[in-house]
PAZAPA-4460 file (N, C-alpha, C; in steps of 0.05 Angstrom, whole numbers, plus 32768, in hexadecimal, padded with zeros to 4 digits):
% residues 184
    n_x    n_y    n_z   ca_x   ca_y   ca_z    c_x    c_y    c_z   seq   type   mol
   8058   7F6B   7E70   806F   7F70   7E82   8060   7F79   7E9B     1      M     A
   8063   7F6C   7EB4   8058   7F74   7EC9   8061   7F8D   7ED4     2      P     A
   804E   7F9B   7EE2   8055   7FB5   7EEF   8055   7FB5   7F0C     3      R     A
   805D   7FC5   7F1B   8060   7FC6   7F37   804E   7FDB   7F42     4      T     A
   803C   7FCF   7F55   8029   7FE1   7F66   802D   7FE3   7F80     5      L     A
   8023   7FF7   7F90   8025   7FF8   7FA8   800F   8001   7FBB     6      F     A
   8006   7FF7   7FD5   7FF4   8001   7FDE   7FF7   7FF8   8001     7      C     A
   7FE6   8000   800F   7FE3   7FFC   8027   7FC7   8001   8038     8      A     A
   7FC9   7FF2   804D   7FAE   7FF9   805C   7F95   7FEC   8053     9      D     A
   7F95   7FD9   8044   7F7D   7FCD   8041   7F64   7FC2   8057    10      T     A
   7F73   7FBC   806C   7F68   7FB3   8085   7F4E   7FA4   807C    11      H     A
   7F51   7F90   806F   7F3D   7F79   8066   7F31   7F6B   8081    12      F     A
   7F17   7F6E   8086   7F09   7F5F   809C   7F0C   7F72   80B5    13      G     A
   7F13   7F8A   80B6   7F1A   7F9A   80CD   7EFD   7FAB   80D0    14      H     A
   7EEB   7F9E   80DF   7ECB   7FAF   80DF   7ED2   7FC6   80F0    15      R     A
   7EE2   7FC7   8100   7EE0   7FE3   8112   7EED   7FFA   8102    16      S     A
   7EF9   7FF5   80EA   7F04   8005   80DE   7EF4   801D   80CE    17      L     A
   7EDB   8011   80C8   7EC4   8023   80BF   7EB9   8036   80D2    18      L     A
   7EBB   8030   80E9   7EB2   8046   80FD   7ECB   8056   8108    19      S     A
   7EE2   8050   80FF   7EF8   8062   810B   7EF6   807B   8103    20      S     A
   7F06   8090   810D   7F09   80AA   8102   7F22   80B0   80FA    21      R     A
   7F22   80A6   80E0   7F3E   80A9   80D1   7F3D   80C0   80BF    22      M     A
   7F53   80C5   80B9   7F59   80DF   80A4   7F44   80E0   808C    23      A     A
   7F43   80C7   8081   7F2E   80C4   806B   7F18   80AB   8075    24      R     A
   7F06   80B0   8079   7EF2   809D   8084   7EEC   8089   8069    25      P     A
   7EE5   8070   8070   7EDB   8061   805B   7EC3   8060   8055    26      R     A
   7EB9   8061   803D   7E9E   8068   803A   7E8C   804B   8031    27      P     A
   7E8F   8039   803F   7E7E   801D   8042   7E6E   8019   8056    28      F     A
   7E58   800F   804F   7E45   8009   8065   7E4C   7FF0   8077    29      E     A
   7E59   7FDB   806D   7E61   7FC6   807D   7E7D   7FBB   8072    30      T     A
   7E8B   7FAD   8083   7EA7   7FA2   8082   7EA8   7F92   8065    31      I     A
   7E91   7F83   8060   7E8D   7F74   804E   7E8D   7F85   8031    32      E     A
   7E7A   7F97   8033   7E78   7FAA   801C   7E9A   7FB8   8015    33      A     A
   7EA6   7FBE   802B   7EC0   7FCC   8028   7ED6   7FB6   801B    34      H     A
   7ED5   7F9E   802A   7EE8   7F8B   801E   7EDC   7F87   7FFE    35      D     A
   7EC4   7F7F   7FF5   7EC1   7F7C   7FDE   7EC9   7F92   7FC6    36      E     A
   7EC4   7FAC   7FD1   7ECF   7FBC   7FC1   7EEB   7FC3   7FBD    37      A     A
   7EFB   7FBD   7FD5   7F16   7FBD   7FD0   7F21   7FA7   7FBD    38      L     A
   7F15   7F8E   7FBE   7F1E   7F7C   7FAF   7F19   7F81   7F93    39      V     A
   7F00   7F8C   7F8B   7EFC   7F97   7F74   7F0C   7FAA   7F69    40      A     A
   7F15   7FBF   7F72   7F21   7FD4   7F70   7F3E   7FC9   7F69    41      A     A
   7F46   7FB5   7F7B   7F63   7FAC   7F7B   7F67   7F9F   7F5F    42      W     A
   7F54   7F8A   7F5B   7F53   7F7E   7F42   7F4D   7F8C   7F2A    43      N     A
   7F43   7FA1   7F2B   7F45   7FB3   7F15   7F5D   7FC0   7F0B    44      K     A
   7F69   7FC9   7F24   7F84   7FD4   7F20   7F9E   7FC0   7F1C    45      A     A
   7F9A   7FA9   7F22   7FB5   7F96   7F28   7FAB   7F7E   7F0F    46      V     A
   7FC2   7F7D   7F03   7FC1   7F64   7EED   7FCB   7F4B   7EFF    47      R     A
   7FC6   7F30   7EF2   7FCE   7F1B   7F03   7FEE   7F18   7F04    48      P     A
   7FFE   7F23   7EED   8018   7F25   7EF3   8025   7F3A   7EFD    49      D     A
   8015   7F4D   7F06   8027   7F67   7F12   802E   7F5F   7F2C    50      D     A
   8041   7F70   7F34   804E   7F6C   7F54   8041   7F83   7F64    51      I     A
   8039   7F7D   7F7C   802D   7F8F   7F8F   803B   7F8F   7FA4    52      V     A
   8045   7FA3   7FB1   804F   7FA7   7FC7   803B   7FB2   7FDC    53      W     A
   802F   7FA2   7FED   801B   7FAA   8006   802B   7FB6   801C    54      H     A
   8028   7FCD   8021   803B   7FD9   8037   802C   7FD6   8053    55      L     A
   801D   7FC2   8058   8010   7FBA   8076   7FFC   7FBF   807A    56      G     A
   7FED   7FB4   808D   7FD3   7FB4   8094   7FC0   7FA9   8083    57      D     A
   7FC5   7F8E   8076   7FB6   7F83   8063   7F99   7F7C   806F    58      F     A
   7F9A   7F6C   8085   7F82   7F63   8091   7F87   7F66   80B3    59      A     A
   7F6F   7F64   80BE   7F70   7F6C   80DB   7F58   7F61   80E7    60      Y     A
   7F57   7F57   8100   7F3F   7F4A   810F   7F2B   7F3B   80FA    61      R     A
   7F38   7F29   80EA   7F23   7F14   80E1   7F34   7EFD   80E4    62      C     A
   7F27   7EEA   80D8   7F35   7ED0   80DA   7F4A   7ECB   80C6    63      S     A
   7F59   7EB8   80C9   7F72   7EAF   80B6   7F66   7EA7   809A    64      L     A
   7F4E   7E97   809B   7F42   7E8E   8085   7F32   7EA3   8074    65      D     A
   7F29   7EB1   8086   7F1C   7ECE   8073   7F30   7EDF   8065    66      Y     A
   7F4A   7EE4   8077   7F5D   7EF4   8069   7F66   7EE0   8050    67      A     A
   7F73   7ECC   8055   7F78   7EBB   803F   7F65   7EB7   8028    68      A     A
   7F4D   7EB8   8028   7F3B   7EBA   8016   7F3A   7ED4   8006    69      S     A
   7F3F   7EE5   8014   7F42   7F03   8007   7F5C   7F06   7FF8    70      I     A
   7F6E   7EFD   8003   7F89   7EFB   7FF6   7F8A   7EE8   7FDD    71      R     A
   7F7C   7ED5   7FDE   7F7D   7EC0   7FC7   7F6B   7ECD   7FB2    72      A     A
   7F5B   7EE1   7FB3   7F4B   7EEE   7F9C   7F5A   7F05   7F93    73      R     A
   7F71   7F0F   7F9F   7F7D   7F28   7F91   7F95   7F22   7F7C    74      L     A
   7F91   7F2F   7F66   7FA5   7F2D   7F52   7FC2   7F37   7F5C    75      H     A
   7FD5   7F28   7F4B   7FEE   7F33   7F52   8002   7F20   7F65    76      G     A
   801B   7F23   7F5F   802B   7F17   7F75   8034   7F2E   7F8A    77      R     A
   8027   7F28   7FA2   8028   7F3B   7FB7   803A   7F33   7FCA    78      I     A
   804B   7F4A   7FD2   805F   7F4B   7FE7   8052   7F58   8001    79      H     A
   8058   7F52   8017   804B   7F62   8031   8065   7F6D   803E    80      L     A
   8062   7F86   8043   8073   7F97   8058   8060   7F95   8072    81      V     A
   806D   7F8F   8087   805F   7F8D   809E   8051   7FA5   80A9    82      R     A
   8035   7FA4   80AF   802D   7FBF   80B9   8026   7FB6   80DA    83      G     A
   801C   7FC8   80E7   8014   7FC6   8105   8003   7FB2   8107    84      N     A
   7FEF   7FB0   80F5   7FDB   7F9B   80F4   7FDD   7F7E   80E8    85      H     A
   7FF6   7F7D   80E1   7FFF   7F63   80CE   800D   7F4F   80E3    86      D     A
   8013   7F54   80F9   8021   7F3F   8110   800A   7F2C   8115    87      F     A
   8015   7F15   8113   8001   7EFF   8113   7FF1   7EF8   80F7    88      G     A
   7FDF   7F04   80F3   7FCF   7EFC   80D8   7FDB   7EFF   80BD    89      L     A
   7FE5   7F19   80BA   7FF3   7F1C   80A1   800C   7F0C   809B    90      G     A
   8017   7F0B   80AF   8031   7EF5   80AE   802A   7EDB   80A8    91      E     A
   8011   7ED0   80AC   8009   7EB7   80A4   7FFE   7EB1   8089    92      R     A
   7FFA   7EC6   8079   7FEF   7EBC   805E   8005   7EBA   804A    93      L     A
   7FFF   7EB6   8035   8013   7EAC   8021   8019   7EC9   800E    94      E     A
   8030   7ECB   800A   803A   7EE4   8001   8053   7EDF   7FEC    95      W     A
   8055   7EEF   7FDA   806B   7EE9   7FC1   8085   7EE6   7FCE    96      A     A
   808B   7EF0   7FE6   80A5   7EEF   7FF3   80A1   7EF1   800E    97      G     A
   80B7   7EF5   801E   80B6   7EF5   803C   80AD   7F0F   8048    98      P     A
   80A0   7F0E   805A   8094   7F27   8062   80A7   7F38   8072    99      V     A
   80AD   7F52   806C   80C3   7F62   806F   80B6   7F7C   8083   100      V     A
   80C6   7F86   8093   80C0   7FA0   809E   80C3   7FB9   808F   101      D     A
   80DA   7FB8   807F   80E0   7FD0   806E   80EF   7FC4   8054   102      V     A
   80ED   7FCD   803E   80FC   7FC5   8028   8103   7FD6   8015   103      Q     A
   8119   7FD8   800B   812A   7FE6   7FF2   8119   7FD7   7FD5   104      R     A
   8109   7FE5   7FC3   80FF   7FD9   7FAF   810A   7FE6   7F96   105      V     A
   810E   7FDC   7F83   811C   7FE8   7F66   8101   7FE2   7F54   106      F     A
   80F4   7FF4   7F44   80E5   7FF1   7F34   80EB   8000   7F18   107      V     A
   80E7   7FEC   7F02   80E6   7FFF   7EE9   80D0   7FEE   7ED9   108      Q     A
   80BD   7FFB   7ED6   80A6   7FF5   7ECC   80A1   7FFD   7EAE   109      D     A
   8090   7FF1   7EA1   808D   7FFC   7E83   8083   8018   7E85   110      P     A
   8090   802A   7E74   808B   8043   7E72   8099   8056   7E83   111      G     A
   80AB   8049   7E92   80C0   805A   7EA3   80D9   805B   7E95   112      M     A
   80E3   8074   7E93   80FE   8073   7E8A   8115   806C   7E99   113      P     A
   8112   8069   7EB6   8129   8060   7EC1   811F   8050   7EDC   114      R     A
   8133   803F   7EE9   812D   8032   7EFB   812B   8042   7F17   115      R     A
   8118   8041   7F29   810F   8052   7F3E   8115   803E   7F56   116      V     A
   8122   8046   7F6B   8125   8037   7F82   8114   8045   7F99   117      A     A
   8106   8037   7FA8   80F7   803F   7FBC   80F8   8032   7FD6   118      L     A
   80F4   8043   7FEB   80F6   8035   8007   80DD   8031   800E   119      W     A
   80D3   801A   8014   80B4   8012   801A   80B4   8009   8036   120      V     A
   809C   8014   8045   809D   800D   8067   8079   8015   8066   121      S     A
   8074   800A   8079   805C   800E   8086   8058   802B   8092   122      H     A
   806E   8031   8098   806B   804A   80A5   807C   8063   809A   123      Y     A
   8070   8079   809D   8080   8091   808E   8099   8095   809D   124      S     A
   80AC   809C   808D   80C7   80A4   8096   80CF   80C1   8091   125      H     A
   80DD   80CD   80A5   80E6   80E9   80A1   80FC   80E6   808A   126      V     A
   810E   80D5   808E   8124   80CE   807A   8128   80AC   8078   127      T     A
   8134   80A6   8067   8136   8085   8060   8156   807F   8051   128      W     A
   815C   806C   8051   8173   806A   8045   8173   806D   8027   129      P     A
   818A   807D   8020   8191   8083   8002   8179   809E   7FFA   130      H     A
   816B   80AA   8010   8157   80BE   8008   8168   80D6   7FFA   131      A     A
   8180   80DA   7FFF   8190   80EF   7FF6   819A   80E9   7FDA   132      W     A
   8194   80CF   7FD2   819F   80C6   7FB9   818A   80BF   7FA3   133      H     A
   8171   80C7   7FAE   8159   80CA   7FA1   8145   80B7   7F9E   134      G     A
   814C   80A4   7FB4   8136   808D   7FB9   811B   809C   7FC3   135      D     A
   8103   8092   7FBA   80ED   809F   7FC3   80E3   808D   7FDE   136      L     A
   80D0   8094   7FE8   80C3   8082   7FFF   80A9   8083   8001   137      H     A
   809A   8069   7FFE   807C   8067   8000   807B   8057   801B   138      V     A
   8064   805C   8024   8057   8055   803D   8039   8051   8040   139      Y     A
   8033   804A   8056   8018   8048   805D   8011   8050   8078   140      G     A
   8000   803F   8089   7FF9   804A   80A7   7FED   8065   80AC   141      H     A
   7FF3   8079   809B   7FE9   8093   80A7   7FCE   8097   8097   142      S     A
   7FC4   8088   8087   7FA9   808D   807A   7FA3   80A9   8070   143      H     A
   7FB8   80B3   8063   7FB4   80CD   8054   7FB9   80E4   8067   144      G     A
   7FC2   80E2   8081   7FC5   80F8   8090   7FE1   8103   8093   145      S     A
   7FF2   80F9   807F   800F   8105   8081   8013   8113   8062   146      I     A
   8016   812D   8061   8016   8137   8045   802D   8128   8036   147      P     A
   802B   8125   8019   803D   811E   8007   8055   8131   8001   148      A     A
   806F   8128   7FFF   8083   813B   7FF3   8087   812C   7FDA   149      T     A
   809F   8139   7FCC   80A7   8132   7FAC   80B7   8115   7FB1   150      R     A
   80BB   810F   7FCC   80CA   80F2   7FD0   80BB   80E0   7FE1   151      A     A
   80A5   80E8   7FE8   8098   80D3   8004   807C   80D6   8000   152      S     A
   806B   80C1   8000   804F   80C2   7FFC   8042   80A6   8004   153      L     A
   8028   80AD   8012   8019   8099   801B   800E   8089   8009   154      D     A
   800F   806E   8003   8003   8061   7FF0   7FEA   804E   7FFB   155      V     A
   7FDF   8058   800F   7FC9   8049   801B   7FB4   804C   8009   156      G     A
   7FA3   8036   8005   7F8A   8033   7FF7   7F78   8049   7FFC   157      V     A
   7F78   8059   8017   7F67   806E   801A   7F6B   8086   8004   158      D     A
   7F8A   808A   8001   7F8F   809C   7FED   7F8D   809A   7FD1   159      C     A
   7F89   8081   7FC6   7F89   8076   7FAC   7F74   8066   7FA2   160      W     A
   7F5C   8071   7FA7   7F42   8062   7F9E   7F42   8045   7FA8   161      E     A
   7F48   8042   7FBC   7F45   8025   7FCA   7F55   800F   7FBC   162      W     A
   7F69   8018   7FAD   7F7A   8003   7F9B   7F96   800A   7F9E   163      A     A
   7FAC   7FF6   7F94   7FC4   7FF8   7F93   7FC8   800B   7F79   164      P     A
   7FE0   8014   7F7C   7FE5   802F   7F67   8004   8028   7F5D   165      V     A
   8006   8031   7F41   801F   802C   7F36   802F   8042   7F3C   166      T     A
   804C   803E   7F39   805F   8050   7F3F   805C   8066   7F29   167      L     A
   8058   8065   7F17   8050   807D   7F03   8042   8092   7F0D   168      I     A
   8025   8088   7F15   8014   8098   7F28   801E   80A7   7F42   169      R     A
   802B   8094   7F4F   8037   809D   7F69   804D   80B8   7F62   170      I     A
   805F   80B1   7F4E   806D   80C6   7F46   8064   80E0   7F3A   171      M     A
   804C   80DA   7F2D   803A   80F5   7F27   8034   8106   7F40   172      E     A
   8026   80F4   7F4E   801C   8105   7F6A   8035   8114   7F78   173      R     A
   804A   8101   7F7B   8067   8111   7F88   806C   8124   7F7C   174      M     A
   806D   8128   7F5F   8075   8142   7F51   8067   8154   7F50   175      A     A
   8048   8156   7F5E   8038   816B   7F66   803A   8176   7F83   176      E     A
   8049   8166   7F91   804F   816B   7FAF   8060   817E   7FB5   177      A     A
   8065   818B   7FCC   807A   8199   7FD6   8092   818D   7FD9   178      P     A
   80A8   8194   7FD5   80C7   818B   7FD8   80C5   817F   7FF5   179      A     A
   80B9   818A   8009   80B8   8182   8023   80A1   818A   8034   180      S     A
   809A   817C   8049   807D   817F   8051   8078   8199   805D   181      P     A
   8065   81A5   8059   805D   81BF   806B   8065   81BD   8084   182      P     A
   8070   81D1   808F   8074   81D5   80AC   8059   81E4   80BD   183      S     A
   8057   81D5   80D1   8041   81DC   80E4   803E   81F1   80EE   184      G     A
***
């Protein structure tokens, strides 16, 4: 039975990403080493029949052919939620469904006692539809700079060993987080 995984911010082909001052620097010498490490981590985590929700910034500042060649090597049926770097390039790749800005997703994977509803977006939200009814929220864009809560969490690859992550692992990390973000 297929599982559902989530990720964001792979930034395939994005050379300047390695020299940027992000919350979690990427420990790769070259963008080629970065991309190969992420493809390997992805394919180790994702089975061919799994469903993956990529929450934006798939590739940036590379050719369409290069981005498509990376996409073709990745396991799973991949859906794209548009990120700020996906306008143009990301939208032109082949996905398992239409590219969307936000989506409510329902997941009941093997080993899960109940179906879980999630609000998925590239961006972190303070609140979201059905939040008060138990829907969880997963997002990217912040590269680990926004603290997790019991209902909201960054699924960017920077936070998850460079690979997509299962909902079970997401919920385990959420369970360890405070009920609301710490006040500044």
